[in-house]
C-alpha positions in Angstrom: -77.5 -42.2 130.7 -78.4 -42.8 134.4 -81.9 -43.6 135.6 -82.0 -40.2 137.3 -81.0 -38.3 134.2 -83.6 -40.1 132.2 -86.3 -39.3 134.7 -85.3 -35.6 134.7 -85.4 -35.5 130.9 -88.9 -37.0 130.7 -90.1 -34.3 133.2 -88.7 -31.5 131.0 -90.3 -32.9 127.9 -93.7 -33.3 129.6 -93.5 -29.7 130.9 -92.7 -28.3 127.5 -95.6 -30.3 126.0 -98.1 -29.0 128.7 -97.0 -25.4 128.3 -96.7 -25.4 124.4 -99.9 -27.2 123.6 -102.3 -24.3 124.5 -100.1 -21.8 122.6 -100.1 -24.0 119.5 -103.9 -24.5 119.8 -104.4 -20.8 120.2 -102.2 -19.9 117.2 -103.9 -22.6 115.1 -107.3 -21.2 116.2 -106.3 -17.7 115.4 -105.2 -18.7 111.9 -108.2 -20.9 111.3 -110.0 -19.9 108.0 -113.3 -20.7 109.7 -112.5 -18.2 112.6 -111.4 -15.5 110.1 -114.5 -16.0 108.1 -116.7 -15.3 111.1 -115.3 -11.8 111.4 -115.5 -8.7 109.2 -113.8 -5.3 109.4 -115.7 -2.0 109.6 -115.2 -0.4 106.2 -115.4 3.2 105.1 -116.6 4.2 101.6 -119.5 5.1 99.4 -122.6 3.1 100.3 -125.2 2.3 97.7 -128.8 1.1 98.2 -129.6 -1.3 95.4 -132.8 -3.0 94.4 -131.9 -6.3 92.7 -134.4 -8.1 90.4 -134.4 -10.5 87.5 -135.8 -9.5 84.1 -136.0 -10.5 80.5 -134.6 -8.8 77.4 -137.0 -7.4 74.9 -136.8 -5.3 71.8 -139.1 -2.2 72.2 -139.4 -1.9 68.4 -140.6 -5.0 66.4 -142.7 -6.1 63.5 -145.5 -8.5 64.3 -146.1 -11.6 62.3 -149.9 -12.3 62.4 -152.3 -14.9 61.1 -155.5 -14.1 59.3 -157.0 -10.9 60.8 -160.5 -11.4 59.3 -161.4 -14.8 60.8 -164.5 -13.3 62.4 -165.8 -12.4 58.9 -165.4 -16.1 58.0 -167.4 -16.9 61.2 -164.4 -18.6 62.9 -164.9 -17.7 66.5 -162.6 -20.2 68.3 -158.8 -20.4 68.4 -156.9 -22.1 65.6 -154.1 -24.4 66.4 -150.5 -23.8 65.1 -149.7 -26.9 63.1 -146.0 -26.0 62.4 -143.7 -23.0 62.9 -140.0 -22.3 62.3 -137.7 -22.6 65.3 -137.4 -19.6 67.5 -134.3 -17.6 66.6 -134.5 -18.5 62.9 -133.4 -15.7 60.5 -136.0 -15.3 57.8 -136.4 -13.1 54.7 -139.4 -11.2 53.6 -142.0 -13.7 52.2 -140.5 -16.8 53.8 -143.1 -19.2 55.3 -143.0 -18.8 59.1 -146.0 -21.0 60.2 -148.9 -23.1 59.1 -152.2 -23.1 60.9 -154.6 -26.1 61.2 -157.1 -25.8 58.3 -159.7 -28.3 59.6 -162.0 -25.6 61.1 -161.9 -23.4 58.0 -162.3 -26.5 55.7 -165.7 -27.4 57.3 -166.7 -23.7 57.0 -165.7 -23.7 53.4 -167.9 -26.7 52.7 -170.8 -25.2 54.5 -170.6 -21.9 52.7 -170.1 -23.7 49.3 -173.4 -25.5 49.9 -175.1 -22.1 50.8 -173.8 -20.6 47.5 -175.1 -23.5 45.5 -178.5 -23.1 47.2 -178.6 -19.4 46.5 -177.6 -20.0 42.9 -180.5 -22.4 42.5 -182.9 -19.9 44.1 -181.7 -17.2 41.8 -182.2 -19.4 38.7 -185.7 -20.4 39.9 -186.7 -16.8 40.5 -185.4 -15.9 37.0 -187.5 -18.7 35.4 -190.6 -17.8 37.4 -190.3 -14.1 36.5 -189.9 -15.0 32.8 -192.9 -17.3 32.9 -195.1 -14.8 34.7 -194.2 -11.9 32.5 -194.7 -14.0 29.4 -198.2 -14.9 30.5 -199.0 -11.3 31.4 -197.9 -10.2 27.9 -200.0 -12.8 26.3 -203.1 -11.8 28.3 -202.5 -8.1 27.4 -202.2 -9.0 23.7 -205.5 -11.0 23.9 -207.1 -8.0 25.5 -205.9 -5.8 22.6 -207.4 -8.1 20.1 -210.7 -8.2 22.0 -210.7 -4.4 22.1 -210.2 -4.3 18.4 -213.0 -6.8 17.8 -215.4 -4.8 19.9 -214.4 -1.6 18.1 -215.5 -3.2 14.7 -218.7 -4.4 16.3 -219.4 -0.9 17.5 -218.8 0.6 14.1 -221.2 -1.9 12.5 -223.9 -1.2 15.1 -224.3 2.4 14.0 -227.2 1.5 11.7 -228.8 -1.0 14.1 -231.5 -0.4 16.7 -230.6 1.8 19.6 -230.5 -1.2 22.0 -228.1 -3.1 19.8 -225.9 0.0 19.3 -225.9 0.5 23.1 -224.8 -3.1 23.7 -222.0 -2.7 21.2 -220.8 0.4 23.1 -220.9 -1.5 26.4 -218.9 -4.4 25.0 -216.3 -2.0 23.7 -216.0 -0.2 27.0 -215.5 -3.6 28.8 -212.8 -4.6 26.4 -211.0 -1.2 26.8 -211.1 -1.5 30.6 -209.7 -5.1 30.5 -206.8 -4.0 28.3 -206.1 -1.0 30.6 -206.1 -3.3 33.6 -203.9 -5.9 31.9 -201.4 -3.2 31.0 -201.3 -2.0 34.7 -200.9 -5.6 35.9 -198.0 -6.2 33.5 -196.1 -3.2 34.8 -196.7 -4.4 38.4 -195.5 -7.9 37.6 -192.4 -6.4 36.0 -191.6 -4.5 39.2 -192.3 -7.7 41.3 -189.9 -9.7 39.1 -187.2 -7.1 39.5 -187.7 -7.0 43.3 -187.5 -10.8 43.5 -184.4 -10.9 41.4 -182.8 -8.3 43.5 -183.6 -10.3 46.7 -182.3 -13.6 45.5 -179.4 -11.8 43.7 -178.3 -10.1 47.0 -178.4 -13.4 48.9 -176.4 -15.1 46.2 -173.8 -12.2 46.2 -173.6 -12.4 50.0 -172.9 -16.1 50.0 -170.4 -15.7 47.2 -168.6 -13.0 49.2 -168.6 -15.1 52.2 -167.1 -18.0 50.2 -164.4 -15.6 48.9 -163.6 -14.5 52.5 -163.3 -18.1 53.6 -161.0 -18.9 50.7 -158.9 -15.9 51.5 -158.6 -16.8 55.2 -157.6 -20.4 54.2 -154.9 -19.0 52.0 -153.6 -16.8 54.9 -153.3 -19.9 57.1 -149.9 -20.1 55.5 -148.2 -17.3 57.4 -145.3 -15.5 55.8 -142.8 -13.0 57.1 -143.7 -9.4 56.4 -140.1 -8.3 56.7 -136.6 -9.8 57.2 -135.5 -10.5 60.8 -135.1 -12.9 63.7 -138.2 -14.9 64.6 -139.2 -14.6 68.3 -142.3 -16.4 69.6 -145.2 -14.4 71.1 -146.2 -15.2 74.7 -149.9 -15.7 75.7 -151.5 -14.2 78.8 -150.1 -17.0 80.9 -146.5 -16.3 79.8 -146.3 -19.4 77.7 -144.8 -19.1 74.2 -147.0 -19.9 71.2 -145.2 -22.8 69.6 -146.5 -25.9 67.8 -149.9 -26.7 69.3 -150.5 -23.2 70.5 -153.7 -21.4 69.8 -154.1 -18.3 67.6 -157.3 -16.4 68.6 -159.3 -14.4 66.1 -159.0 -11.5 68.5 -155.2 -12.0 69.0 -153.8 -13.3 65.7 -150.2 -12.6 66.5 -147.9 -15.6 66.1 -144.3 -14.1 66.4 -142.3 -10.9 66.2 -139.3 -9.7 64.2 -137.5 -7.5 66.7 -135.3 -4.6 66.0 -132.1 -5.6 67.8 -130.5 -2.2 67.6 -132.3 -1.2 70.8 -133.0 -3.5 73.7 -134.6 -3.2 77.1 -134.9 -5.4 80.2 -138.5 -5.8 81.5 -138.7 -6.7 85.2 -141.2 -6.6 88.0 -140.5 -5.1 91.4 -142.5 -5.7 94.5 -144.6 -2.9 96.0 -142.2 -2.4 98.9 -139.2 -1.6 96.7 -141.0 0.2 93.9 -141.3 3.4 95.9 -137.5 3.7 95.8 -137.3 3.7 92.0 -137.5 6.6 89.6 -136.8 7.1 85.9 -133.1 7.8 85.1 -131.6 5.7 87.9 -128.5 3.8 86.8 -128.7 0.0 86.5 -126.0 -2.7 86.3 -127.1 -5.6 84.1 -125.8 -9.1 84.0 -126.8 -12.0 81.8 -127.5 -15.5 83.0 -126.3 -16.8 79.7 -122.9 -15.1 80.1 -122.1 -14.1 83.7 -118.9 -12.5 82.7 -120.7 -10.0 80.5 -121.5 -6.7 82.2 -123.9 -4.1 80.8 -125.2 -0.8 81.9 -128.6 0.9 81.6 -131.0 3.3 83.1 -134.6 3.0 84.3 -136.8 4.2 81.5 -140.3 3.6 82.9 -141.9 2.6 86.2 -145.6 1.5 86.2 -148.0 3.5 88.3 -150.4 0.6 88.7 -149.5 -2.8 90.2 -150.5 -6.1 88.7 -150.7 -9.7 89.8 -148.5 -12.1 87.9 -149.5 -15.7 87.1 -148.8 -18.2 90.0 -148.1 -15.3 92.4 -150.2 -13.7 95.1 -148.0 -10.6 95.5 -148.6 -7.3 93.7 -145.7 -6.2 91.5 -145.0 -3.2 89.3 -143.5 -3.4 85.8 -140.2 -1.6 85.4 -138.4 -1.1 82.1 -134.6 -0.7 81.9 -133.1 0.7 78.7 -129.9 -1.2 77.8 -127.1 1.2 76.8 -124.9 0.1 73.8 -126.5 -3.3 73.0 -124.4 -5.6 70.8 -125.3 -8.4 68.4 -124.9 -11.1 71.1 -128.1 -9.9 72.9 -131.3 -11.8 72.1 -134.9 -11.2 73.2 -135.9 -13.6 76.0 -132.5 -13.7 77.7 -132.7 -13.6 81.5 -131.0 -10.6 83.1 -130.0 -9.6 86.6 -130.8 -6.0 87.2 -129.1 -4.1 90.1 -130.9 -0.7 90.3 -128.9 1.9 92.3 -131.6 3.9 94.0 -129.3 6.3 95.9 -125.7 6.6 97.3 -124.3 7.9 100.6 -120.7 9.2 100.4 -118.0 8.2 102.8 -119.8 6.3 105.6 -118.9 3.3 107.8 -120.7 0.1 106.9 -120.6 -3.6 108.0 -122.3 -6.8 106.8 -126.0 -7.0 107.7 -125.7 -10.3 109.5 -123.3 -8.7 112.1 -126.0 -6.6 113.6 -128.4 -7.8 116.3 -131.3 -6.3 118.1 -132.6 -6.9 121.7 -135.4 -4.9 123.4 -135.1 -2.1 120.9 -131.3 -1.8 121.3 -129.1 -2.5 118.3 -125.6 -3.8 118.9 -122.7 -5.9 117.4 -120.1 -8.3 118.8 -116.9 -6.3 118.5 -113.4 -7.9 118.7 -111.3 -6.2 121.3 -107.8 -7.6 121.3 -108.2 -11.3 122.2 -111.7 -10.8 123.6 -115.2 -9.9 122.4 -117.7 -7.4 123.8 -121.2 -6.3 122.8 -121.1 -2.8 121.4 -124.3 -0.7 121.1 -124.5 1.0 117.7 -126.7 3.4 115.7 -127.5 2.3 112.2 -128.5 4.1 109.0 -129.5 2.9 105.6 -129.1 -0.7 104.5 -129.2 -2.7 101.4 -129.5 -6.5 100.8 -126.0 -7.2 102.2 -124.7 -4.3 104.3 -125.8 -1.6 106.8 -124.5 1.9 107.6 -123.1 2.5 111.1 -123.5 6.1 112.2 -122.3 5.7 115.8 -120.5 3.0 117.9 -117.7 1.8 115.7 -114.6 3.1 114.1 -112.9 2.3 110.8 -111.0 -1.1 110.8 -112.8 -2.3 114.0 -113.7 -5.9 113.6 -117.1 -7.4 114.3 -118.3 -11.0 114.5 -120.8 -12.3 111.9 -122.4 -14.7 114.4 -122.8 -14.7 118.2 -119.9 -16.3 120.2 -120.6 -19.4 122.3 -120.1 -17.4 125.6 -122.3 -14.5 124.5 -124.2 -14.5 127.9 -121.0 -13.7 129.7 -119.9 -10.7 127.6 -119.8 -7.1 128.7 -122.0 -4.5 127.1 -120.6 -1.1 125.9 -123.4 1.5 125.6 -123.1 4.7 123.6 -122.4 7.9 125.2 -125.5 10.0 126.1 -127.0 7.1 128.0 -125.7 4.9 130.9 -122.3 4.1 129.5 -121.7 1.3 131.9 -120.1 -2.1 131.2 -122.2 -4.9 132.6 -121.0 -8.5 132.5 -123.5 -11.2 131.8 -126.3 -9.0 130.4 -129.3 -11.2 129.4 -129.7 -12.1 125.7 -133.2 -13.3 126.1 -135.3 -12.4 123.1 -132.2 -11.6 120.9 -133.0 -11.2 117.2 -130.5 -11.3 114.4 -132.6 -9.0 112.3 -131.7 -5.3 112.7 -134.3 -2.5 113.2 -135.1 -1.1 109.7 -133.5 2.3 109.6 -134.9 5.4 108.0 -133.3 7.1 105.1 -130.7 9.6 106.4 -130.8 13.3 105.4 -127.3 13.0 104.0 -128.4 10.5 101.4 -128.0 11.8 97.9 -129.5 10.4 94.7 -127.0 9.6 92.0 
């Protein structure tokens, strides 16, 4: 090949390379997965507003396993530690041992009450001996008085033939002896009543201490906690939401240790913030997922919405308790499982909607970046209801239009398409100063229908 031909060939190759490279770059860019991922089509269909929360499965019907419920009678005022308990989820039969409580507090109380019983018993015996001795003395004095009266009576009979003064002295002596006997008889009756009262007093104290000893022994026996019915053991949670396992405290006022749930009915208990709770009502459908089995799908309905908010531990926000009844629960469901609850508050039929991140707002004007052929323009839109992911478009876009999910690099040079009814001019290079990617919160449209 000549030098001229070779030079001409190199020029042709260079020209093809210069012309072809942008086309190849453009095609590669158009087919880039990253570029495709930054766009989304405007879709038409039913639009649902969903409140999503996490909850926990619970059985609404259950049997409570409790410790001793009369610890106050045994004067045990503080919490008692759980020394041992079967593992949560253990299947037990009626009468099986579920837990053992620490007996050291009741053991010291048992020793204290035992000493009190011994002391009361000694006092009872001492009172009995004192009463016996006092009554014996009183009976002896009364018997002596009877003999003295009899003696004075004989002297009085013998003095009938004596001088008047001697006869009168005999009558006086007899009168004195009679009065002494009468007083001793009255004193004896009083001492008998005193003895009975004293015995009743010490007897009542002895009985009280014996009863207390019986209660303490009964409470100690109940420190071995047994299942009142067959079932699956589920630990009780305290006010802080912590399960009462080994080392937990059982209060005299809250003696529950665990529950035996009825697994034929289940509900998911969740807490909704005060902003979303106004959207909820009883009967709304709920889609339920399980963290333990993401592939498992369940359905349910809202069964209760609390009227009063509460503050959960480690949280400053006020929340409202919401109960979701699980429809057709199966044997794989267990209390305590974490659930994802998607509560469908209402649905709008046959509307246009796009991803929420595609909508921007600037100076009170809501717009999107719409793909037009090979270019992009800013398109003013009117929005409707929105959920966590998407928003309804009422004006400004058509089905199958494509919108960008993030602003393009040359956004300051793009034209602006305004909606009809205002100045529908197209202005290049509109300022984007103060642009926000958060859309204006729309109001609920009149066409929204509850499911």
